[in-house]
ZAVEXDO-390237 format. One record per residue: residue in three letters; y, z, x of N, C-alpha, C in turn; residue number from 1. Coordinates in pm, whole numbers, m for minus. Each point is the difference from the previous one (the first is absolute). Example, Ala and Ser with C-alpha at 12.3 -4.5 7.8 and 13.67 -1.06 7.14 Angstrom:
BEGIN
+---------+--------+--------+--------+--------+--------+--------+--------+--------+--------+-----+
! residuo !    nyy !    nzz !    nxx !   cayy !   cazz !   caxx !    cyy !    czz !    cxx ! num !
+---------+--------+--------+--------+--------+--------+--------+--------+--------+--------+-----+
!     ALA !   m569 !    780 !   1319 !    119 !      0 !    m89 !    120 !      0 !     90 !   1 !
!     SER !    105 !    m72 !    m35 !    119 !      6 !     82 !    109 !     73 !    m77 !   2 !
+---------+--------+--------+--------+--------+--------+--------+--------+--------+--------+-----+
END
This chain:
BEGIN
+---------+--------+--------+--------+--------+--------+--------+--------+--------+--------+-----+
! residuo !    nyy !    nzz !    nxx !   cayy !   cazz !   caxx !    cyy !    czz !    cxx ! num !
+---------+--------+--------+--------+--------+--------+--------+--------+--------+--------+-----+
!     UNK ! m18306 !   7612 !   9803 !    m52 !   m134 !    m18 !    m95 !    m32 !    113 !   1 !
!     UNK !   m119 !    m49 !    m33 !    m96 !    m35 !    104 !     20 !   m144 !     43 !   2 !
!     UNK !    m19 !    m24 !    129 !     19 !   m134 !     54 !   m114 !    m91 !    m46 !   3 !
!     UNK !     35 !   m126 !    m25 !    m99 !    m99 !    m40 !     12 !   m120 !     93 !   4 !
!     UNK !   m111 !    m72 !     15 !      5 !   m124 !     76 !     78 !   m104 !    m79 !   5 !
!     UNK !     69 !    m87 !     72 !     76 !   m107 !    m63 !    m41 !   m131 !     66 !   6 !
!     UNK !    m39 !    m97 !    m81 !    m32 !   m133 !     49 !     73 !    m98 !    m91 !   7 !
!     UNK !     80 !    m87 !     60 !     72 !   m102 !    m76 !    m42 !   m135 !     58 !   8 !
!     UNK !    m71 !    m78 !    m79 !    m44 !   m133 !     44 !     98 !   m104 !    m55 !   9 !
!     UNK !     m1 !   m121 !     56 !     89 !   m104 !    m54 !    m22 !    m24 !   m150 !  10 !
!     UNK !   m123 !     18 !    m46 !    m30 !    m24 !   m141 !     59 !    106 !    m92 !  11 !
!     UNK !     15 !    124 !     48 !     51 !    106 !    m88 !    138 !     51 !     41 !  12 !
!     UNK !     64 !    m72 !     92 !    135 !     38 !     42 !     95 !    m16 !   m119 !  13 !
!     UNK !     90 !     96 !    m20 !     95 !    m11 !   m112 !     97 !   m116 !     22 !  14 !
!     UNK !     64 !    m42 !   m109 !     97 !   m109 !     10 !    117 !     44 !     88 !  15 !
!     UNK !     61 !    m96 !     68 !    117 !     30 !     81 !    120 !     27 !    m88 !  16 !
!     UNK !     86 !     86 !     47 !    124 !     33 !    m70 !    113 !    m85 !     58 !  17 !
!     UNK !     88 !    m50 !    m85 !    117 !    m76 !     45 !    112 !    100 !     26 !  18 !
!     UNK !     32 !     18 !    127 !    102 !     98 !     38 !    110 !    m74 !     76 !  19 !
!     UNK !     94 !    m54 !    m75 !    118 !    m68 !     53 !    m34 !    m93 !    116 !  20 !
!     UNK !    m82 !   m102 !    m29 !    m33 !   m100 !     99 !   m126 !     25 !     78 !  21 !
!     UNK !    m59 !    116 !    m14 !   m123 !     34 !     69 !   m114 !     13 !   m100 !  22 !
!     UNK !   m121 !    m25 !     46 !   m120 !     32 !    m76 !    m61 !    123 !     65 !  23 !
!     UNK !     m8 !    108 !    m76 !    m56 !    124 !     54 !   m122 !     38 !    m83 !  24 !
!     UNK !   m113 !     13 !     68 !   m124 !     40 !    m65 !    m28 !    145 !     35 !  25 !
!     UNK !    m15 !     84 !   m101 !    m34 !    141 !     21 !   m150 !      5 !     24 !  26 !
!     UNK !    m40 !     24 !    124 !   m142 !      9 !     33 !    m55 !    138 !    m29 !  27 !
!     UNK !     82 !    103 !     21 !    m40 !    138 !    m31 !    127 !     81 !    m24 !  28 !
!     UNK !     10 !     61 !   m116 !    117 !     84 !    m29 !    m33 !    146 !     29 !  29 !
!     UNK !    101 !     85 !    m11 !    m17 !    142 !     32 !   m101 !     69 !    m90 !  30 !
!     UNK !     m8 !    m42 !   m126 !    m98 !     61 !    m91 !   m143 !    m31 !     45 !  31 !
!     UNK !    m20 !   m118 !     58 !   m132 !    m41 !     46 !    m39 !     71 !    129 !  32 !
!     UNK !     94 !     10 !     94 !    m32 !     58 !    132 !     20 !    151 !      6 !  33 !
!     UNK !     80 !     52 !    m92 !     33 !    142 !      4 !    122 !     28 !     85 !  34 !
!     UNK !     57 !   m104 !     63 !    120 !     21 !     82 !     71 !   m131 !     31 !  35 !
!     UNK !    m45 !    m74 !     99 !     70 !   m118 !     50 !    m23 !   m122 !    m90 !  36 !
!     UNK !     77 !   m109 !     27 !    m14 !   m124 !    m75 !    m10 !   m118 !     98 !  37 !
!     UNK !    m73 !   m106 !    m42 !    m18 !   m119 !     83 !     34 !   m124 !    m82 !  38 !
!     UNK !     70 !    m95 !     65 !     46 !   m121 !    m67 !    m22 !   m123 !     86 !  39 !
!     UNK !    m11 !   m115 !    m65 !     10 !   m130 !     65 !    135 !    m55 !    m44 !  40 !
!     UNK !     83 !    m40 !     95 !    132 !    m53 !    m29 !      9 !   m139 !     60 !  41 !
!     UNK !     42 !    m97 !    m83 !     16 !   m138 !     47 !    127 !    m57 !    m60 !  42 !
!     UNK !     64 !    m86 !     77 !    122 !    m61 !    m52 !     39 !   m124 !     75 !  43 !
!     UNK !     85 !    m82 !    m63 !     50 !   m119 !     66 !    108 !     35 !    102 !  44 !
!     UNK !     37 !    m96 !     79 !    107 !     20 !     98 !    124 !     60 !    m67 !  45 !
!     UNK !     55 !    104 !     61 !    122 !     64 !    m49 !    m22 !    111 !   m100 !  46 !
!     UNK !   m122 !     12 !    m55 !    m26 !    107 !    m98 !     m7 !    135 !     70 !  47 !
!     UNK !     37 !    104 !    m72 !     m6 !    136 !     51 !    105 !     85 !    m66 !  48 !
!     UNK !    m13 !    130 !     10 !     92 !     90 !    m70 !    133 !     18 !     73 !  49 !
!     UNK !    104 !     42 !    m73 !    126 !     35 !     66 !    m21 !    131 !     78 !  50 !
!     UNK !     93 !     35 !     86 !    m11 !    130 !     68 !    m16 !    111 !   m104 !  51 !
!     UNK !    m95 !     89 !     27 !    m30 !    108 !    m94 !    m69 !    114 !     75 !  52 !
!     UNK !    m10 !    114 !    m65 !    m77 !    111 !     55 !    m74 !     68 !   m114 !  53 !
!     UNK !   m103 !     73 !     36 !    m79 !     76 !    m97 !    m65 !    117 !     73 !  54 !
!     UNK !    m50 !     98 !    m75 !    m52 !    120 !     66 !   m135 !    m15 !     69 !  55 !
!     UNK !    m75 !   m106 !    m27 !   m131 !    m14 !     61 !      5 !    m84 !    126 !  56 !
!     UNK !    m90 !     32 !     95 !    m21 !    m84 !    117 !    m62 !   m132 !    m47 !  57 !
!     UNK !     20 !   m103 !     80 !    m54 !   m131 !    m35 !    m40 !    m70 !    129 !  58 !
!     UNK !   m115 !    m68 !     m3 !    m45 !    m76 !    115 !    m36 !   m141 !    m46 !  59 !
!     UNK !     30 !    m98 !     86 !    m27 !   m140 !    m30 !    m81 !    m59 !    115 !  60 !
!     UNK !   m103 !    m75 !    m34 !    m79 !    m73 !     99 !      9 !   m148 !    m36 !  61 !
!     UNK !     65 !    m78 !     85 !     22 !   m141 !    m26 !   m130 !    m76 !     27 !  62 !
!     UNK !    m46 !    m77 !   m102 !   m125 !    m75 !     17 !     22 !   m152 !      0 !  63 !
!     UNK !    116 !    m45 !    m47 !     29 !   m144 !      3 !    151 !    m21 !      4 !  64 !
!     UNK !     42 !   m104 !     71 !    142 !    m30 !     10 !     72 !     99 !     91 !  65 !
!     UNK !    132 !     m5 !     m5 !     82 !     95 !     75 !     90 !     72 !    m99 !  66 !
!     UNK !     24 !    127 !     29 !     84 !     82 !    m86 !    105 !     67 !     88 !  67 !
!     UNK !    125 !     m5 !    m43 !    107 !     68 !     72 !     31 !    130 !    m72 !  68 !
!     UNK !      4 !    110 !     75 !     31 !    132 !    m54 !    132 !     50 !     56 !  69 !
!     UNK !     71 !     76 !    m79 !    117 !     74 !     44 !    m19 !    145 !    m41 !  70 !
!     UNK !     31 !     92 !     92 !    m21 !    143 !    m26 !    121 !     79 !     49 !  71 !
!     UNK !     61 !     75 !    m91 !    112 !     88 !     33 !    107 !    m67 !     86 !  72 !
!     UNK !     30 !   m126 !    m31 !    106 !    m70 !     71 !    m38 !    m52 !    137 !  73 !
!     UNK !   m126 !     23 !     45 !    m43 !    m51 !    130 !    m11 !   m152 !     m5 !  74 !
!     UNK !     m5 !    m60 !    119 !    m15 !   m144 !      9 !   m124 !    m45 !    m77 !  75 !
!     UNK !      3 !   m125 !    m47 !   m113 !    m56 !    m73 !   m124 !     m4 !     89 !  76 !
!     UNK !   m114 !     35 !    m59 !   m128 !     m4 !     70 !    m82 !   m114 !    m58 !  77 !
!     UNK !    m34 !    m98 !     82 !    m82 !   m112 !    m43 !   m146 !     40 !     17 !  78 !
!     UNK !    m76 !     m1 !   m110 !   m138 !     46 !      0 !    m95 !   m116 !    m30 !  79 !
!     UNK !    m70 !    m51 !    103 !    m99 !   m105 !    m23 !   m132 !     62 !    m51 !  80 !
!     UNK !    m97 !    m82 !    m40 !   m128 !     54 !    m44 !    m59 !     95 !    104 !  81 !
!     UNK !    m60 !    108 !    m49 !    m58 !    100 !     89 !     94 !    114 !     30 !  82 !
!     UNK !    123 !     m4 !    m51 !     99 !    104 !     25 !     m7 !    107 !   m109 !  83 !
!     UNK !      3 !    126 !     42 !      7 !    114 !    m92 !    139 !     61 !     12 !  84 !
!     UNK !     64 !     21 !   m114 !    132 !     64 !     m4 !    m11 !    122 !    m89 !  85 !
!     UNK !     27 !    119 !     55 !     m1 !    125 !    m77 !    144 !     46 !    m20 !  86 !
!     UNK !     34 !     32 !   m125 !    135 !     44 !    m34 !     m6 !    138 !    m63 !  87 !
!     UNK !     66 !     99 !     59 !     m4 !    134 !    m57 !     78 !      7 !   m131 !  88 !
!     UNK !    m44 !     87 !    m90 !     71 !     23 !   m124 !    145 !     35 !     29 !  89 !
!     UNK !     90 !    m51 !    m84 !    142 !     27 !     18 !     72 !   m100 !     87 !  90 !
!     UNK !    m73 !    m86 !     74 !     67 !   m101 !     82 !     48 !   m114 !    m90 !  91 !
!     UNK !    116 !    m55 !     32 !     50 !   m116 !    m74 !    m56 !   m124 !     70 !  92 !
!     UNK !    m68 !    m82 !    m78 !    m69 !   m115 !     59 !     m3 !   m119 !    m96 !  93 !
!     UNK !    m34 !   m115 !     54 !    m16 !   m123 !    m75 !    m92 !    m91 !     80 !  94 !
!     UNK !    m46 !   m108 !    m64 !    m74 !   m103 !     73 !     21 !   m134 !    m70 !  95 !
!     UNK !    m25 !   m108 !     76 !      6 !   m137 !    m51 !   m117 !    m78 !     57 !  96 !
!     UNK !    m68 !    m74 !    m89 !   m105 !    m90 !     45 !     64 !   m119 !     69 !  97 !
!     UNK !    m61 !    m44 !    111 !     56 !   m108 !     81 !    m43 !   m138 !    m49 !  98 !
!     UNK !     24 !   m101 !     85 !    m32 !   m139 !    m36 !   m144 !    m15 !    m49 !  99 !
!     UNK !    m15 !    m66 !   m113 !   m134 !    m20 !    m56 !    m52 !    118 !    m80 ! 100 !
!     UNK !     78 !    108 !     m8 !    m44 !    119 !    m74 !    m90 !     88 !     84 ! 101 !
!     UNK !    m56 !    102 !    m63 !    m84 !     93 !     74 !    m81 !     88 !    m91 ! 102 !
!     UNK !    m81 !     81 !     64 !    m88 !     92 !    m73 !    m21 !    126 !     84 ! 103 !
!     UNK !      0 !    114 !    m69 !    m20 !    129 !     67 !    m91 !     89 !    m85 ! 104 !
!     UNK !    m62 !     93 !     65 !    m64 !    113 !    m68 !     93 !    117 !     25 ! 105 !
!     UNK !     33 !     74 !   m104 !     87 !    116 !     17 !    m66 !    123 !    m58 ! 106 !
!     UNK !     46 !    115 !     48 !    m57 !    128 !    m41 !    112 !    102 !     m5 ! 107 !
!     UNK !     m5 !     84 !   m102 !     98 !    109 !    m11 !    m70 !    133 !     20 ! 108 !
!     UNK !     77 !    101 !     35 !    m57 !    132 !     29 !    m31 !     81 !   m125 ! 109 !
!     UNK !     54 !    m44 !   m113 !    m26 !     71 !   m125 !     27 !    m95 !   m116 ! 110 !
!     UNK !    m34 !     45 !   m120 !     23 !    m82 !   m119 !    149 !    m19 !    m23 ! 111 !
!     UNK !     34 !   m109 !    m67 !    138 !    m28 !    m37 !     30 !   m148 !     m4 ! 112 !
!     UNK !    m40 !    m73 !    102 !     33 !   m142 !     10 !    m70 !    m82 !   m109 ! 113 !
!     UNK !   m126 !     30 !    m30 !    m73 !    m79 !   m100 !     69 !      6 !   m136 ! 114 !
!     UNK !     44 !    118 !    m40 !     71 !     13 !   m128 !    132 !    m76 !      4 ! 115 !
!     UNK !     71 !      7 !    112 !    125 !    m74 !     16 !    m24 !   m150 !    m13 ! 116 !
!     UNK !    m98 !    m54 !     75 !    m28 !   m144 !     m5 !    m40 !    m44 !   m140 ! 117 !
!     UNK !    m80 !     82 !    m69 !    m43 !    m32 !   m136 !    120 !     m6 !    m94 ! 118 !
!     UNK !     93 !     93 !     13 !    119 !      0 !    m85 !     92 !   m118 !     31 ! 119 !
!     UNK !     14 !    m35 !    127 !     82 !   m117 !     35 !    m62 !   m126 !    m61 ! 120 !
!     UNK !   m132 !    m14 !     11 !    m69 !   m115 !    m57 !     25 !    m10 !   m150 ! 121 !
!     UNK !      2 !    113 !    m67 !     18 !      5 !   m146 !    146 !    m19 !    m42 ! 122 !
!     UNK !     95 !     54 !     78 !    139 !      9 !    m47 !     99 !    m95 !     66 ! 123 !
!     UNK !    m35 !    m60 !    113 !     95 !    m86 !     73 !    m54 !   m143 !      3 ! 124 !
!     UNK !     78 !    m94 !    m49 !    m41 !   m140 !     m2 !    m18 !    m52 !    143 ! 125 !
!     UNK !   m117 !    m60 !     30 !    m16 !    m56 !    134 !     85 !   m125 !     22 ! 126 !
!     UNK !     31 !    m73 !   m108 !     79 !   m122 !     12 !    149 !     27 !     16 ! 127 !
!     UNK !     51 !     97 !    m77 !    142 !     35 !      4 !     14 !    152 !      2 ! 128 !
!     UNK !    m29 !     61 !    116 !      3 !    147 !      6 !    141 !     55 !    m23 ! 129 !
!     UNK !      8 !    102 !    m82 !    125 !     71 !    m25 !      3 !    118 !     95 ! 130 !
!     UNK !     93 !     m4 !     99 !      4 !    104 !    103 !     28 !    138 !    m61 ! 131 !
!     UNK !     78 !      6 !   m107 !     27 !    128 !    m66 !   m125 !     61 !    m59 ! 132 !
!     UNK !    m83 !    m82 !    m63 !   m127 !     49 !    m55 !    m91 !     45 !    114 ! 133 !
!     UNK !     m5 !    m80 !    108 !    m82 !     37 !    116 !     45 !    133 !     58 ! 134 !
!     UNK !    131 !     21 !     11 !     51 !    129 !     52 !    m40 !    115 !    m91 ! 135 !
!     UNK !      4 !    m20 !   m131 !    m41 !    104 !    m93 !   m146 !     36 !     14 ! 136 !
!     UNK !    m85 !   m100 !     12 !   m143 !     24 !     19 !    m23 !     72 !    133 ! 137 !
!     UNK !     67 !    m48 !    105 !    m14 !     63 !    132 !     39 !    147 !     m5 ! 138 !
!     UNK !    114 !     28 !    m58 !     49 !    138 !     m9 !    m97 !     90 !    m76 ! 139 !
!     UNK !    m60 !    m53 !   m105 !    m93 !     81 !    m81 !   m127 !     35 !     76 ! 140 !
!     UNK !    m24 !    m70 !    112 !   m121 !     25 !     82 !     36 !     63 !    135 ! 141 !
!     UNK !    123 !     47 !     16 !     38 !     68 !    124 !     42 !    m89 !    114 ! 142 !
!     UNK !     21 !   m129 !    m27 !     47 !    m91 !    103 !    152 !     m4 !     m1 ! 143 !
!     UNK !     58 !    m16 !    118 !    144 !    m10 !     15 !     31 !   m135 !     63 ! 144 !
!     UNK !     95 !    m71 !    m61 !     46 !   m129 !     54 !    148 !     18 !     32 ! 145 !
!     UNK !     37 !     m7 !    129 !    141 !     14 !     36 !     85 !   m105 !    m72 ! 146 !
!     UNK !    119 !     38 !    m43 !     87 !    m92 !    m75 !     30 !   m126 !     80 ! 147 !
!     UNK !      1 !      8 !    131 !     28 !   m118 !     82 !   m111 !   m103 !    m13 ! 148 !
!     UNK !   m119 !     41 !    m52 !   m111 !    m94 !    m17 !     19 !    m86 !   m122 ! 149 !
!     UNK !     84 !     44 !    m95 !     17 !    m78 !   m121 !     97 !   m112 !     24 ! 150 !
+---------+--------+--------+--------+--------+--------+--------+--------+--------+--------+-----+
END
């Protein structure tokens, strides 16, 4: 596959996906880049995923608000705007948007997350999420959610 330039303007940005309280916009998926994926993630205070792990590395750059991260049971890391958090594949992690909500740009080391987010948007109600359905979708995409997270 030959590499192509990618330009995403506000006018042609795809619609945001509703992923259990978060709005996630796929800016570039693995099919477009040939490898990594890039997202815009925004959410209200308290939004964020339960502790989980997946095989791809993930990096987050906080651009608005504050976000609290937890990684492999370590103490919570408060990340204000301008903070970059890199999480290696296989690490168990979570995050929560702080007071007033927040916004991040995230990037994965390979394809996988975009398909997961798309399936969650399609299969899990944003208003009344069914954790069992979410676990099934997660498992089908190689994500693991520790039982203590449910």
